[in-house]
MARKE-847941 format. One line per field, with one value per residue (C-alpha): residue number from 1; x, y, z. Coordinates in Angstrom, 3 decimals. Example, Ala and Ser with C-alpha at 12.3 -4.5 7.8 and 13.67 -1.06 7.14 Angstrom:
BEGIN
n = c(1,2)
px = c(12.300,13.670)
py = c(-4.500,-1.060)
pz = c(7.800,7.140)
***
This chain:
BEGIN
n = c(1,2,3,4,5,6,7,8,9,10,11,12,13,14,15,16,17,18,19,20,21,22,23,24,25,26,27,28,29,30,31,32,33,34,35,36,37,38,39,40,41,42,43,44,45,46,47,48,49,50,51,52,53,54,55,56,57,58,59,60,61,62,63,64,65,66,67,68,69,70,71,72,73,74,75,76,77,78,79,80,81,82,83,84,85,86,87,88,89,90,91,92,93,94,95,96,97,98,99,100,101,102,103,104,105,106,107,108,109,110,111,112,113,114,115,116,117,118,119,120,121,122,123,124,125,126,127,128,129,130,131,132,133,134,135,136,137,138,139,140,141,142,143,144,145,146,147,148,149,150,151,152,153,154,155,156,157,158,159,160,161,162,163,164,165,166,167,168,169,170,171,172,173,174,175,176,177,178,179,180,181,182,183,184,185,186,187,188,189,190,191,192,193,194,195,196,197,198,199,200,201,202,203,204,205,206,207,208,209,210,211,212,213,214,215,216,217,218,219,220,221,222,223,224,225,226,227,228,229,230,231,232,233,234,235,236,237,238,239,240,241,242,243,244,245,246,247,248,249,250,251,252,253,254,255,256,257,258,259,260,261,262,263,264,265,266,267,268,269,270,271,272,273,274,275,276,277,278,279,280,281,282,283,284,285,286,287,288,289,290,291,292,293,294,295,296,297,298,299,300,301,302,303,304,305,306,307,308,309,310,311,312,313,314,315,316,317,318,319,320,321,322,323,324,325,326,327,328,329,330,331,332,333,334,335,336,337,338,339,340,341,342,343,344,345,346,347,348,349,350,351,352,353,354,355,356,357,358,359,360,361,362,363,364,365,366,367,368,369,370,371,372,373,374,375,376,377,378,379,380,381,382,383,384,385,386,387,388,389,390,391,392,393,394,395,396,397,398,399,400,401,402,403,404,405,406,407,408,409,410,411,412,413,414,415,416,417,418,419,420,421,422,423,424,425,426,427,428,429,430,431,432,433,434,435,436,437,438,439,440,441,442,443,444,445,446,447,448,449,450,451,452,453,454,455,456,457,458,459,460,461,462,463,464,465,466,467,468,469,470,471,472,473,474,475,476,477,478,479,480,481,482,483,484,485,486,487,488,489,490,491,492,493,494,495,496,497,498,499,500,501,502,503,504,505,506,507,508,509,510,511,512,513,514,515,516,517,518,519,520,521,522,523,524,525,526,527,528,529,530,531,532,533,534,535,536,537,538,539,540,541,542,543,544,545,546,547,548,549,550,551,552,553,554,555,556,557,558,559,560,561,562,563,564,565,566,567,568,569,570,571,572,573,574,575,576,577,578,579,580,581,582,583,584,585,586,587,588,589,590,591,592,593,594,595,596,597,598,599,600,601,602,603,604,605,606,607,608,609,610,611,612,613,614,615,616,617,618,619,620,621,622,623,624,625,626,627,628,629,630,631,632,633,634,635,636,637,638,639,640,641,642,643,644,645,646,647,648,649,650,651,652,653,654,655,656,657,658,659,660,661,662,663,664,665,666,667,668,669,670,671,672,673,674,675,676,677,678,679,680,681,682,683,684,685,686,687,688,689,690,691,692,693,694,695,696,697,698,699,700,701,702,703,704,705,706,707,708,709,710,711,712,713,714,715,716,717,718,719,720,721,722,723,724,725,726,727,728,729,730,731,732,733,734,735,736,737,738,739,740,741,742,743,744,745,746,747,748,749,750,751,752)
px = c(-1.682,-2.672,0.408,0.878,2.687,3.122,0.942,2.665,-0.318,-0.586,2.371,3.075,5.311,8.557,9.017,11.709,12.767,13.522,14.803,17.236,18.329,19.232,21.399,23.744,23.455,24.420,27.361,28.435,27.799,30.664,33.076,33.678,33.351,37.149,37.848,37.902,39.177,42.514,45.318,45.329,46.806,50.799,50.832,52.790,51.049,53.750,53.042,48.727,49.989,52.043,49.378,46.566,49.134,48.970,45.757,44.249,47.209,45.832,42.545,43.503,46.137,42.553,40.892,43.000,43.703,38.952,39.141,41.293,39.928,36.705,37.429,39.608,35.863,34.539,36.722,36.171,32.745,33.839,36.347,33.884,32.076,35.304,36.882,40.152,38.703,36.539,38.541,42.589,42.015,38.765,40.030,43.563,41.510,39.179,42.342,43.884,41.075,39.003,39.787,38.871,37.138,35.769,34.786,34.491,32.778,35.512,36.912,33.556,34.009,38.125,36.927,33.202,32.764,36.252,37.019,33.123,33.205,36.852,35.456,32.717,35.015,37.484,35.127,33.812,37.173,37.498,34.567,35.726,38.573,36.867,33.576,35.188,36.379,33.205,32.826,30.615,32.246,34.033,31.026,34.865,35.681,33.649,32.362,34.563,32.662,33.273,32.509,29.317,27.973,28.085,25.866,23.587,20.088,20.042,16.728,13.990,11.471,9.905,9.549,13.940,12.483,15.109,19.163,22.236,24.770,27.221,23.765,23.576,26.790,27.586,23.970,24.963,28.268,26.206,24.489,26.988,28.711,25.685,25.283,28.954,28.349,25.383,26.917,30.200,28.572,26.366,29.458,31.844,28.492,27.795,31.285,31.269,27.678,26.787,23.741,22.097,20.091,17.726,17.486,17.541,20.339,17.921,17.041,20.000,21.110,17.385,18.484,21.950,20.275,17.776,21.063,22.617,19.617,19.833,23.425,23.387,20.229,22.485,24.917,22.187,21.297,24.791,24.146,20.284,20.824,23.826,20.726,18.983,21.455,20.989,23.740,26.532,29.479,29.306,27.394,28.452,31.754,30.464,28.703,24.827,22.665,19.792,16.786,18.911,19.749,15.898,15.944,18.627,17.253,13.815,15.960,17.474,14.735,12.973,16.302,16.273,12.828,13.036,16.004,14.560,11.073,12.872,15.255,11.888,10.365,13.042,13.700,9.835,9.517,12.820,11.128,7.780,9.312,11.451,9.022,11.111,7.943,8.240,12.062,8.870,8.392,11.541,14.476,17.467,20.066,23.118,22.275,20.306,17.180,14.170,11.117,12.319,13.297,9.671,8.662,11.203,9.631,6.377,7.549,9.222,6.879,3.900,6.053,7.333,3.746,3.407,6.036,4.764,4.053,0.287,0.031,2.523,0.592,-2.657,-2.753,0.602,-0.033,0.071,3.110,5.009,3.188,4.167,7.689,8.587,8.195,11.731,12.782,11.388,12.181,15.935,15.540,13.973,16.950,19.308,18.356,17.353,21.227,22.919,25.457,28.256,26.427,24.787,28.472,28.786,26.225,26.698,28.595,25.122,22.689,25.337,25.539,22.000,21.112,23.547,21.942,18.011,19.192,20.911,17.451,15.369,17.053,17.246,13.113,12.238,13.735,10.485,11.426,10.529,7.599,8.175,4.871,2.958,1.760,-1.279,-1.833,-4.499,-3.324,-3.906,-0.373,1.443,4.663,6.452,8.836,11.117,13.570,17.537,20.507,22.930,25.975,23.817,24.806,23.290,22.873,20.370,18.178,18.186,15.367,14.503,11.764,9.022,6.390,2.972,1.907,-1.350,-1.902,0.077,2.565,4.296,3.758,7.588,7.291,10.200,10.001,12.390,13.975,13.165,15.699,19.161,21.119,23.404,20.526,18.551,20.809,18.156,15.186,14.566,11.343,9.517,6.031,3.879,1.333,-1.789,-1.917,-2.452,-4.748,-1.779,-1.073,-5.017,-5.334,-1.995,-3.957,-7.109,-5.228,-3.575,-6.562,-8.369,-5.859,-7.093,-3.775,-1.334,0.927,1.875,2.241,4.897,6.766,9.818,12.855,14.699,18.004,18.442,20.167,22.095,24.254,27.596,28.512,26.241,26.638,24.331,26.574,28.869,27.551,26.861,22.790,21.102,17.128,15.056,11.931,9.279,5.323,3.090,5.026,7.681,9.435,10.423,13.737,14.436,13.586,16.470,18.446,17.964,18.168,21.412,22.526,20.695,22.894,26.284,24.761,24.800,26.748,30.072,29.474,30.333,29.229,25.835,25.141,21.742,19.237,15.705,12.457,9.741,7.216,3.734,0.499,-3.021,-4.163,-3.678,-3.916,-0.788,1.203,1.548,4.662,6.239,6.296,8.102,11.690,11.751,12.324,9.873,13.572,16.888,18.667,17.471,19.216,19.129,18.056,18.020,21.717,20.401,19.569,16.890,14.258,10.617,8.242,4.693,2.296,-1.306,-2.563,-6.220,-7.712,-7.313,-6.880,-5.941,-8.554,-9.926,-9.447,-6.403,-4.706,-6.414,-6.017,-4.158,-1.591,-2.323,-0.336,-0.126,2.371,3.098,4.829,8.155,7.734,11.437,10.475,11.035,14.591,16.480,16.589,20.178,22.871,22.634,26.221,27.318,29.327,31.854,29.345,31.536,34.783,31.678,29.785,33.409,34.042,30.607,31.154,34.419,33.330,30.514,32.189,35.122,32.572,30.314,33.405,35.322,32.086,31.075,34.785,34.364,30.833,32.691,35.938,33.979,31.001,30.461,33.638,34.131,30.627,31.355,35.213,34.641,32.982,29.499,27.676,26.687,25.523,22.598,23.474,19.665,21.394,24.381,22.363,21.065,23.108,25.407,21.854,21.467,25.868,25.240,22.272,23.926,27.125,24.962,22.891,26.439,28.128,25.820,24.242,27.110,28.049,24.126,23.524,27.207,25.888,22.340,23.515,25.492,22.543,20.250,22.772,23.025,19.740,19.559,21.909,19.592,17.408,14.265,12.912,11.270,8.240,5.181,2.832,-0.845,-3.196,-6.792,-7.648,-6.867,-9.126,-8.198,-5.628,-2.818,-1.768,1.172,0.695,0.696,4.127,4.729,5.000,7.235,10.432,13.037,12.747,9.418,9.716,12.894,10.850,7.628,9.916,11.382,8.258,6.246,2.518,1.472,-2.804,-4.143,-1.027,1.776,5.254,6.860,10.367,11.987,11.910,13.461,15.927,16.977,16.661,19.310,22.713,25.908,28.527,27.798,23.966,22.486,18.823,17.236,13.133,11.606,7.411,5.044,7.448,6.044,7.747,10.992,11.462,9.915,13.130,16.160,15.199,15.107,19.430,19.924,18.359,21.457,20.103,22.157,25.575,25.645,22.652,23.687,20.509,21.188,18.412,17.258,14.593,12.325,9.681,6.738)
py = c(24.742,26.342,26.967,27.468,28.755,32.473,33.672,37.062,39.920,41.090,43.908,46.103,45.028,46.514,47.138,45.488,48.946,50.310,47.156,47.358,50.514,49.393,46.646,49.575,51.623,47.966,47.631,51.390,51.163,47.915,49.930,52.728,50.018,48.908,52.144,52.941,49.796,51.137,53.052,56.653,57.585,59.389,57.216,53.915,51.215,51.460,55.109,53.863,51.215,53.249,56.075,53.075,51.505,55.584,56.236,53.733,54.469,58.428,58.040,55.894,59.631,61.004,59.324,58.697,62.763,62.834,61.026,62.517,66.047,64.945,63.406,66.394,68.645,65.954,66.660,70.115,69.762,67.011,69.681,72.413,71.932,71.658,73.952,73.828,75.264,77.803,79.335,78.374,77.609,79.597,82.974,82.771,81.196,84.479,87.083,85.443,85.214,88.674,90.629,93.469,91.385,88.497,90.011,86.820,85.590,84.524,81.943,79.933,79.568,78.881,75.666,75.005,75.467,75.303,71.597,70.406,72.809,71.246,68.158,68.646,69.638,67.161,64.495,66.324,65.182,61.531,60.996,62.233,60.366,56.830,56.458,54.831,52.581,51.235,48.291,46.637,43.526,40.408,36.601,34.865,36.668,35.258,38.531,38.924,37.297,40.396,42.552,40.014,40.561,44.500,45.216,42.026,43.590,43.753,45.920,44.597,45.596,49.294,53.380,52.723,50.104,47.655,48.775,47.598,46.923,49.335,51.207,50.891,51.508,55.027,55.626,55.290,57.153,59.988,60.281,59.246,62.531,64.218,63.207,64.177,67.623,67.821,67.379,68.726,72.053,71.594,70.305,73.089,75.315,74.546,74.965,78.780,79.445,83.133,83.940,87.656,89.872,87.902,84.820,82.236,78.802,76.935,79.497,79.561,75.897,76.494,79.204,77.230,73.574,75.607,77.100,73.554,72.159,74.477,74.158,70.589,71.081,73.240,70.532,68.522,71.029,71.298,66.922,67.277,69.039,66.566,63.473,65.069,67.060,64.775,65.528,66.322,64.626,63.835,60.397,59.708,59.104,56.588,54.598,55.682,57.937,60.181,58.220,55.366,58.301,60.135,57.804,59.205,63.149,61.627,60.879,63.594,66.211,64.674,64.788,69.150,69.300,67.539,69.356,72.932,72.328,72.005,74.665,76.552,75.453,76.123,79.451,80.429,78.890,80.838,84.045,83.184,82.468,85.143,87.463,88.063,86.720,90.251,89.499,87.311,90.415,91.768,91.605,92.592,95.177,93.228,90.054,86.971,88.173,86.242,86.835,85.400,82.570,82.134,82.793,79.722,77.536,77.305,77.010,74.322,72.564,73.350,70.849,68.450,67.484,66.565,64.472,61.517,58.093,58.161,61.843,60.988,58.678,58.922,62.904,63.502,66.565,68.417,67.061,67.610,71.864,72.296,71.043,74.196,75.967,74.444,78.344,80.299,78.040,78.350,82.513,82.748,80.598,82.984,85.924,84.124,83.306,85.730,84.979,84.377,81.788,79.859,79.701,76.210,75.129,76.654,74.206,71.347,75.240,76.197,72.480,72.477,75.364,74.881,71.729,72.657,75.671,72.907,71.352,74.114,75.133,71.910,71.576,74.857,72.458,70.267,66.494,64.513,61.835,59.611,57.542,56.464,52.806,51.799,48.589,46.438,47.353,50.493,51.217,53.770,53.011,57.175,56.005,59.996,60.488,60.239,61.948,58.965,59.503,60.265,56.742,56.555,52.793,50.175,52.085,54.913,57.526,60.555,63.263,64.151,67.047,67.336,71.285,69.891,67.549,69.434,72.277,72.565,68.723,66.790,62.865,60.032,57.389,54.437,54.104,51.107,51.083,50.184,53.150,50.485,48.234,51.614,54.368,56.336,56.235,56.387,55.334,54.707,52.866,55.044,52.437,54.418,54.840,58.223,61.702,62.743,59.528,59.112,62.066,61.211,58.301,60.099,62.519,60.326,57.572,60.603,62.033,63.510,65.591,63.424,66.579,65.129,66.509,68.950,67.249,68.480,66.201,66.291,64.008,61.233,60.249,57.207,54.916,54.921,51.383,48.587,45.680,43.293,42.330,40.866,37.775,34.209,34.146,37.376,36.839,39.824,39.554,42.274,42.354,44.115,47.759,46.445,44.786,48.246,48.978,44.671,45.294,47.524,45.158,42.720,44.894,45.059,41.559,41.574,44.022,42.147,39.169,40.508,42.955,42.413,38.491,38.728,35.840,37.032,35.169,33.106,35.286,34.210,37.277,35.558,38.477,38.614,40.039,41.258,39.295,38.234,41.657,42.959,40.367,42.865,43.603,41.078,42.170,45.183,43.725,42.783,46.645,48.115,48.810,47.629,44.584,41.987,39.251,36.493,36.549,32.337,33.320,34.436,32.316,33.479,32.184,33.476,32.889,34.257,34.455,35.729,36.507,36.733,34.096,30.929,30.553,31.899,33.096,32.231,35.215,37.074,36.241,38.607,42.541,44.970,46.618,50.614,52.913,56.297,57.809,61.932,63.513,65.600,69.172,70.771,73.409,69.878,67.833,64.463,64.072,65.223,65.735,68.990,69.748,68.186,64.853,65.212,66.533,65.968,68.390,70.832,70.796,70.957,74.463,75.166,75.334,76.314,79.242,80.249,79.534,82.317,84.705,84.037,84.932,87.994,89.637,89.502,91.008,93.395,94.242,94.164,95.914,99.133,98.672,97.535,97.960,101.257,101.619,98.589,97.971,94.620,95.515,93.823,96.410,98.451,97.246,96.349,92.110,90.946,93.488,92.024,88.831,89.670,91.134,87.299,85.968,87.582,87.510,83.600,83.043,85.827,83.701,81.107,82.081,83.076,80.549,77.810,79.257,80.146,76.659,75.370,77.577,76.449,72.906,73.384,75.493,72.354,69.490,71.900,71.217,67.125,67.562,68.540,65.615,63.101,61.559,60.976,57.337,54.924,54.823,53.784,56.925,57.354,56.616,56.714,59.632,61.468,59.523,56.749,54.440,54.037,50.055,48.322,44.823,42.410,41.392,37.985,35.399,32.502,35.507,34.794,36.608,36.223,32.262,32.855,34.492,32.051,29.502,30.759,32.157,29.774,31.658,30.226,31.444,31.051,31.420,33.200,32.556,30.854,33.269,30.983,28.059,29.469,31.714,28.959,26.290,28.199,26.768,29.232,30.748,34.348,34.983,38.373,39.489,42.824,43.049,45.838,46.068,46.332,47.500,44.035,42.194,44.279,43.019,39.443,39.421,41.033,39.144,35.431,37.374,38.305,35.061,33.470,30.512,30.356,32.674,32.158,35.348,38.788,41.535,44.295,47.191,49.360,51.744,52.346,54.409,54.654)
pz = c(-32.880,-36.726,-38.649,-42.767,-45.229,-45.579,-48.719,-49.544,-50.800,-54.370,-54.448,-57.465,-60.879,-60.821,-64.632,-66.453,-67.314,-63.748,-62.916,-65.951,-65.203,-61.054,-62.700,-63.934,-61.002,-59.387,-61.447,-61.368,-57.472,-58.076,-60.521,-58.596,-54.783,-56.973,-57.824,-53.873,-52.817,-54.839,-53.543,-54.387,-57.760,-57.254,-54.071,-53.709,-51.987,-49.228,-48.564,-48.674,-46.726,-43.928,-44.031,-42.964,-40.681,-38.893,-38.326,-36.105,-33.589,-34.504,-33.582,-29.748,-29.474,-30.185,-28.202,-24.903,-25.122,-25.486,-22.992,-20.316,-20.854,-19.840,-16.676,-15.957,-16.840,-14.163,-11.590,-11.872,-10.702,-7.492,-6.831,-6.831,-3.577,-1.233,1.136,-1.234,-3.950,-2.555,-0.441,-2.470,-5.661,-6.144,-5.360,-7.642,-10.964,-10.672,-9.744,-12.197,-14.874,-14.370,-17.156,-19.006,-21.216,-20.071,-16.096,-13.661,-16.144,-18.413,-15.127,-15.902,-19.256,-19.363,-16.298,-17.337,-21.039,-23.061,-22.311,-23.135,-26.834,-27.139,-26.973,-29.263,-31.181,-31.991,-31.180,-34.718,-36.244,-34.794,-36.037,-39.247,-38.954,-38.278,-40.590,-42.748,-40.587,-38.827,-36.951,-37.681,-34.827,-35.870,-35.627,-34.677,-31.528,-28.537,-26.375,-23.109,-20.281,-18.258,-20.505,-21.598,-17.910,-17.983,-20.443,-19.802,-18.388,-14.148,-14.367,-16.245,-14.527,-12.861,-13.601,-14.666,-18.071,-19.695,-17.915,-18.602,-16.155,-17.223,-17.551,-13.809,-12.836,-14.343,-13.189,-9.727,-10.285,-10.808,-7.766,-5.892,-7.775,-6.633,-3.280,-2.463,-4.100,-1.808,1.373,0.530,-0.195,2.838,5.003,4.419,4.406,8.409,9.166,8.732,9.549,9.779,11.453,10.661,12.330,13.925,12.499,14.202,13.295,11.866,9.231,7.576,7.896,6.124,3.772,2.912,2.063,-0.353,-1.683,-2.563,-3.598,-6.755,-7.177,-7.594,-9.959,-12.326,-12.912,-13.445,-15.884,-17.446,-18.333,-19.187,-23.437,-23.877,-24.752,-26.736,-29.038,-32.695,-34.182,-31.665,-31.771,-28.008,-28.012,-30.902,-29.125,-26.643,-28.989,-28.243,-30.165,-29.034,-29.513,-26.859,-24.463,-23.952,-21.435,-19.525,-20.107,-18.693,-15.151,-15.623,-16.058,-13.553,-10.745,-11.988,-11.555,-7.228,-6.422,-8.447,-6.583,-3.339,-3.427,-4.349,-1.223,1.022,0.197,0.501,3.648,4.920,2.932,5.673,8.556,8.885,7.295,4.316,1.837,-0.287,-2.059,-3.892,-5.849,-5.778,-8.996,-8.521,-10.361,-9.536,-8.190,-8.144,-9.489,-7.213,-10.258,-13.176,-10.976,-10.088,-13.258,-14.250,-11.851,-12.766,-16.408,-15.354,-13.480,-16.487,-18.365,-15.743,-14.960,-18.910,-19.303,-16.412,-18.743,-18.706,-19.520,-21.524,-24.309,-23.499,-24.416,-26.527,-28.500,-24.794,-24.354,-27.471,-27.270,-22.999,-23.877,-26.290,-22.616,-22.150,-24.148,-21.189,-18.816,-20.332,-20.367,-16.746,-15.277,-17.271,-15.944,-11.946,-12.162,-14.264,-16.800,-15.275,-13.322,-16.213,-18.219,-16.324,-17.653,-21.162,-22.915,-23.822,-23.785,-27.190,-28.756,-28.237,-30.084,-32.906,-33.074,-33.082,-35.678,-38.191,-38.007,-38.208,-41.816,-43.116,-41.705,-44.202,-47.824,-49.061,-49.802,-52.861,-52.313,-54.483,-53.104,-50.545,-50.137,-48.141,-46.272,-45.415,-41.957,-42.027,-41.790,-44.513,-46.253,-47.344,-49.856,-50.594,-53.305,-51.655,-52.965,-53.778,-52.274,-48.694,-47.236,-43.180,-41.106,-40.108,-37.424,-38.002,-36.614,-39.466,-38.000,-40.642,-40.550,-43.014,-42.563,-44.054,-41.094,-38.354,-39.176,-35.898,-34.593,-36.267,-35.135,-35.424,-37.655,-38.624,-41.304,-43.242,-47.056,-46.579,-48.473,-49.909,-51.677,-52.696,-53.345,-54.783,-51.577,-48.610,-46.584,-43.454,-41.785,-39.817,-37.770,-37.590,-33.983,-32.946,-34.322,-36.541,-38.222,-38.252,-40.736,-42.171,-43.563,-44.352,-46.458,-48.320,-49.291,-50.164,-52.104,-55.305,-56.301,-57.675,-57.533,-53.792,-50.102,-49.159,-46.603,-44.697,-42.657,-39.944,-40.055,-40.542,-37.817,-37.580,-34.674,-35.591,-35.217,-36.270,-33.473,-34.976,-37.418,-34.798,-33.854,-34.963,-34.969,-34.526,-33.179,-33.836,-31.706,-32.698,-31.478,-34.327,-36.273,-33.734,-36.866,-39.311,-37.306,-38.661,-41.714,-42.364,-41.080,-43.130,-46.356,-45.514,-44.707,-48.288,-49.540,-47.966,-49.124,-52.395,-53.182,-51.361,-51.080,-47.895,-44.961,-42.877,-40.125,-38.935,-39.095,-36.882,-37.386,-34.802,-35.301,-33.421,-35.103,-33.941,-37.130,-40.653,-41.867,-39.648,-42.451,-45.019,-43.067,-44.012,-47.186,-47.220,-46.123,-49.504,-51.973,-54.397,-56.071,-55.998,-57.743,-55.238,-57.071,-54.457,-50.997,-50.867,-50.013,-46.414,-44.024,-42.586,-40.522,-40.070,-36.950,-37.549,-34.800,-35.635,-31.395,-32.024,-35.273,-34.935,-39.300,-41.909,-44.131,-47.146,-48.813,-47.183,-50.046,-51.904,-50.726,-52.636,-51.283,-51.871,-53.918,-54.687,-57.193,-56.837,-60.161,-59.069,-58.059,-58.754,-55.604,-54.263,-53.492,-52.688,-49.298,-48.977,-45.658,-43.682,-43.624,-46.992,-47.149,-44.831,-42.645,-39.186,-40.623,-41.010,-38.106,-36.373,-37.915,-36.907,-33.249,-33.166,-35.407,-33.313,-30.397,-30.773,-32.631,-28.996,-26.948,-29.081,-29.249,-25.181,-25.026,-27.368,-25.538,-21.776,-22.360,-24.696,-23.292,-19.756,-17.854,-18.324,-16.376,-14.015,-13.241,-12.899,-9.729,-10.281,-8.331,-11.146,-14.540,-14.882,-14.507,-16.333,-19.465,-19.519,-19.528,-22.417,-24.677,-23.971,-25.410,-28.215,-29.290,-28.659,-30.897,-33.805,-33.499,-34.219,-36.810,-38.631,-38.903,-39.060,-42.407,-44.587,-44.600,-44.772,-47.133,-49.631,-48.858,-49.926,-53.351,-53.820,-53.343,-55.474,-58.764,-57.429,-57.718,-61.427,-62.538,-60.483,-62.738,-61.285,-60.376,-63.274,-61.502,-63.209,-63.648,-63.520,-66.083,-64.657,-62.994,-60.366,-57.586,-58.393,-56.707,-58.758,-58.983,-60.847,-61.818,-58.983,-58.529,-59.936,-57.465,-59.464,-58.734,-56.537,-53.690,-53.294,-53.413,-50.317,-48.768,-48.438,-48.052,-44.538,-43.672,-41.377,-40.266,-36.495,-35.980,-32.582,-29.779,-29.132,-29.558,-26.673,-26.810,-23.283,-25.738,-29.224,-27.744,-25.446,-28.219,-29.826,-29.490,-31.368,-29.289,-29.916,-30.134,-30.523,-29.686,-30.392,-29.433,-30.773,-29.756,-26.619,-23.207,-22.040,-25.264,-24.251,-20.626,-21.020,-22.921,-21.227,-17.800,-20.952,-21.071,-18.208,-16.360,-16.819,-19.012,-21.546,-21.783,-25.260,-25.449,-25.455,-25.698,-27.524,-26.507,-29.670,-29.702,-33.026,-34.257,-36.099)
***
């Protein structure tokens, strides 16, 4: 198997002036770091220590309280199907909470909506208090054998993908909840089955079964939007991100549509067998409306049909656009069941609406694209200006929209920069794959306007913890552009080893590329700017496998990375946090104020408009009209509560942007239609030399992952993989095989 030492591709030279400027910034950063480590003026060291010691206790109490409230909320769902709740608790609850301000709707708000909203608000406060004490792990400590066993993959291949022991346990518990609720609903219903008119027993039971399918589908729908609420506090509280939870959203979506389809089929058969087929075209004024239910099902089926993997991968744009039918689905579903019943699933929808509107506000701002680098492998690196005070963790993702390519499409990409190492820059790498990326590549390769592109972003969205830092050794395995998540990790370790002078784990990067042109991805391990004083301090080993070439091409080292530098545009701003530096506190204020405003508005509506007409009987005022008015008030509350703090923070960001000096990037000296090259980076530079020494390239073979992993003898080894599905499954199978107890599989998601 031929192998060779990696020779970096020619890249643009960073000017000495820029390096000096960055060095000064790092000096200022170190001064600020030293200042922040001291006690606050006016507070003695004893007082400061006492405050620091009490903080973990407060966080522990908050976490216990959050867990208890969540357990209580789950208990409500468990007890709802029982006869005790239906015939004893429920009548008393409705009698005690059936006020002139909220009617019967107030009961569901109290027991189903309020607990989750309380968790979301208190969770924001918890995350704000704990964000400066982010747990990065302790490499000297060993995992408990029980926890390590729970985190190991137990399902590797199949429709569910890679599933860990703890994920499988929670999935089984959720399925047990569904089975329990369905069986209990049926048992209670069949024990008091009522036969109406000339219907037969099997028809009455079919009616009951159809209704219970709908109730179980409603339970799943209550959880459906939690995994895709990107900025919510609920997922970070349990150490998850929206990207890592997409599979849960997919699983829940399939279950929801299966149950709702069964619900509809049961009722169609029931109506047909009892000569009530005309029920399908009835829109009841004060009861369940069938027509909007059928419209909700139709929109859901169209949406569902495009979510299956084969269709989603081959026709992504069709999947993307039809997925927006969820708006119509929810609207018709609300009209079908009424606002009172809808309040059972209100928290997930409400929090998603808050998150979606904040993303909409952020997307209205155009960000400053500093430069674009086009790699010989037809990859693209986009470099954006960033507010220096805006920090994020490695493995963060950001959503990008380029109106000149598509005004509607948003695509997620993994951030490759470290906010600690490069405080004024944020970069992503995009692989030329689908139609959107191909259009973007063509737009940049033929770009004749140095004023730049109009680009909007949403995010970044960061994982709360950095678990990869707790290992003695970290093995990163990638295929193709799957290397992008590991670029940010390696850059973070460069910062840790140089700026903070801390010990870093042994790093092993195993990459598989199709051809030599893809080797340019390795050059991205080194930042374009920043004080990379000594990469050799990292214990880094890089094994590269070029699978479709037997030997290195002769002219490979002469290939250039082409760069376009864009002029600053006054209308464009650096990427900044959408809610400012105290974003969690601001989000808590938005959620609480919007929910309280919503309650006040519907209380006024009920007390002074609906109640004088209906007297809480539910038999006079139109249920659809009440639902639409509630929906309007919900939207109004969210819009007002979110817009005010956003505009305040936007004004602050604009002031900060004026004070931020533009990056000292090379200025194009030739015609706008040409490629703008800075001079080649000197090969003798220390960072480049360290990269060359650490890298070994193997041609004409694939990596033997099993051998590579089992050769690592440290007691605490983290294994991360990013790339094709087959590679992820192979690595997960090795880690779960029991051949090596020191291997701990870390599941990650990447976007490019």
